C-alpha positions as CSV (number, residue, x, y, z in Angstrom):
1,M,20.0,-13.7,162.7
2,S,18.9,-12.5,166.1
3,G,15.6,-13.3,167.6
4,P,13.3,-10.4,169.3
5,N,14.6,-11.1,172.8
6,Q,18.2,-12.0,171.9
7,R,21.0,-9.5,172.6
8,V,23.9,-9.1,170.0
9,L,27.0,-8.6,172.2
10,V,30.4,-7.6,170.5
11,F,33.4,-8.4,172.7
12,P,36.9,-7.2,171.4
13,V,39.7,-9.5,172.7
14,D,43.3,-9.5,172.7
15,D,45.8,-11.9,174.4
16,S,46.0,-10.2,177.7
17,D,44.8,-11.2,181.2
18,D,42.9,-7.8,181.5
19,S,40.7,-8.9,178.4
20,Q,40.4,-12.4,179.8
21,K,39.2,-11.3,183.2
22,A,36.8,-8.9,181.8
23,F,35.2,-11.6,179.6
24,E,35.0,-13.9,182.5
25,W,33.2,-11.2,184.4
26,V,30.8,-10.7,181.6
27,I,30.1,-14.5,181.5
28,T,29.4,-14.7,185.2
29,N,27.4,-11.6,185.6
30,F,26.1,-10.2,182.4
31,F,25.6,-13.1,179.9
32,K,22.4,-14.6,179.3
33,D,21.9,-18.0,177.5
34,N,20.2,-16.5,174.4
35,D,22.9,-14.0,173.9
36,E,24.7,-13.9,170.2
37,V,28.3,-13.1,171.3
38,H,30.8,-11.8,168.7
39,L,34.4,-12.1,169.8
40,I,36.5,-9.8,167.7
41,H,40.1,-9.6,167.5
42,V,41.8,-7.1,165.4
43,I,45.6,-7.6,164.3
44,P,47.2,-4.3,163.6
45,R,49.6,-4.2,160.7
46,T,52.3,-3.2,162.9
47,A,51.8,-6.6,164.9
48,Y,52.7,-8.4,161.8
49,A,56.2,-7.1,161.7
50,A,56.7,-6.8,165.4
51,T,54.8,-10.0,167.0
52,Y,54.5,-12.2,163.9
53,A,57.7,-11.2,161.6
54,V,55.3,-10.5,158.7
55,P,55.7,-7.5,156.7
56,A,53.1,-4.5,157.0
57,V,52.5,-4.2,153.4
58,D,50.1,-6.5,151.7
59,F,51.4,-7.2,148.7
60,T,55.3,-6.9,149.1
61,P,56.9,-9.0,146.8
62,G,58.2,-12.0,148.7
63,I,55.6,-12.0,151.4
64,D,55.5,-14.9,153.4
65,R,51.8,-16.0,153.4
66,D,52.7,-18.9,155.8
67,K,53.6,-16.4,158.4
68,Y,50.2,-14.4,157.9
69,E,48.4,-17.5,158.1
70,K,50.6,-18.4,161.5
71,A,49.5,-15.0,162.8
72,V,46.1,-15.7,162.4
73,R,46.1,-19.2,163.9
74,T,48.0,-17.7,166.8
75,A,45.1,-15.5,167.3
76,E,42.6,-18.3,167.0
77,E,44.5,-20.3,169.5
78,F,44.7,-17.9,172.1
79,I,40.9,-16.9,171.6
80,V,40.0,-20.7,172.0
81,K,42.3,-20.9,175.3
82,R,41.4,-17.5,177.0
83,F,37.7,-17.2,175.9
84,L,35.9,-20.0,174.2
85,S,36.9,-22.2,177.1
86,R,35.6,-19.9,179.6
87,I,32.1,-20.6,177.9
88,P,29.8,-22.5,180.4
89,I,29.3,-26.1,179.1
90,N,25.5,-26.0,179.3
91,C,25.4,-22.8,177.1
92,Q,22.9,-23.1,174.3
93,S,24.8,-20.4,172.1
94,T,28.6,-20.7,170.7
95,P,30.3,-17.3,170.0
96,I,31.1,-16.0,166.7
97,V,34.8,-15.2,166.2
98,H,36.1,-12.7,163.9
99,V,39.7,-12.1,163.3
100,I,40.3,-9.0,161.4
101,K,43.6,-7.7,159.9
102,S,43.7,-4.3,160.0
103,E,45.6,-0.8,160.1
104,T,48.5,0.1,162.9
105,D,47.3,2.4,165.5
106,S,44.8,2.2,168.3
107,E,42.3,4.5,166.7
108,S,41.9,2.5,163.6
109,V,41.5,-0.8,165.7
110,G,39.0,1.2,167.6
111,H,37.2,2.2,164.2
112,I,37.1,-1.4,163.1
113,I,35.4,-2.4,166.2
114,C,32.8,0.4,166.0
115,Q,32.0,-0.4,162.5
116,K,31.9,-4.0,163.1
117,A,29.2,-3.3,166.0
118,F,27.3,-1.1,163.7
119,D,26.9,-3.7,161.0
120,L,25.9,-6.2,163.7
121,N,23.4,-4.0,165.0
122,A,24.8,-4.9,168.4
123,T,22.9,-4.4,171.6
124,A,26.2,-3.4,173.2
125,V,30.0,-3.4,172.9
126,V,31.2,-4.9,176.1
127,M,35.1,-4.7,176.8
128,G,37.7,-4.5,179.4
129,N,40.4,-1.9,179.4
130,H,44.0,-2.3,180.0
131,N,45.8,-0.5,182.9
132,K,48.5,1.1,180.7
133,G,49.1,4.0,182.9
134,P,48.4,7.7,181.9
135,V,52.2,8.3,180.1
136,R,51.7,4.9,178.0
137,E,48.0,5.7,177.3
138,F,49.0,9.3,176.0
139,F,51.5,8.2,173.6
140,M,49.9,5.0,172.5
141,G,46.3,5.8,172.8
142,S,43.4,3.7,174.0
143,V,41.1,1.6,171.9
144,S,38.4,1.7,174.8
145,Q,38.8,5.4,174.9
146,Y,38.1,5.5,171.0
147,I,35.3,3.1,171.3
148,T,33.7,4.9,174.2
149,H,33.8,8.2,172.2
150,H,32.9,7.0,168.8
151,C,31.0,4.0,168.8
152,K,27.3,4.6,167.5
153,R,26.1,1.5,169.7
154,P,26.1,1.4,173.8
155,V,29.4,0.6,175.2
156,I,29.8,-1.2,178.5
157,I,33.6,-0.9,180.0
158,I,34.6,-3.5,182.5
159,R,37.2,-1.9,184.8
160,N,39.8,-2.9,187.3
161,I,39.1,-6.7,187.6
């Protein structure tokens, strides 16, 4: 998979300006041409019902598989628009995109990202953080905070870009 001098970078992404700005910073200041970059987007189950109008239960009678597929296509589209289009034209490597359907809260999203980084033997998880504010972060949690505290691979947080 990766060579002796190749770094494996895991970059969690979402459809936000904060995530896009952090990725642009990484491409400009941290990325090396031979890096193996994994863009990871986790679709929480609650997002199916709220954002994509897909039931949160996997095998609910009458589940609309077309809506689920639409959720995945929507994720793929924003990843192409916000992230893949930012890769330099002369770049020798192409990022590997992972769209993962998972649980509801930020802790489980963080857990999935930590597990993926471990499975890939990542050199580092590199990610932005959202400026939610202390009250919203207290109630909703923080994926970057979870990853910082639980990931078994090094974590680099790009703040306030």
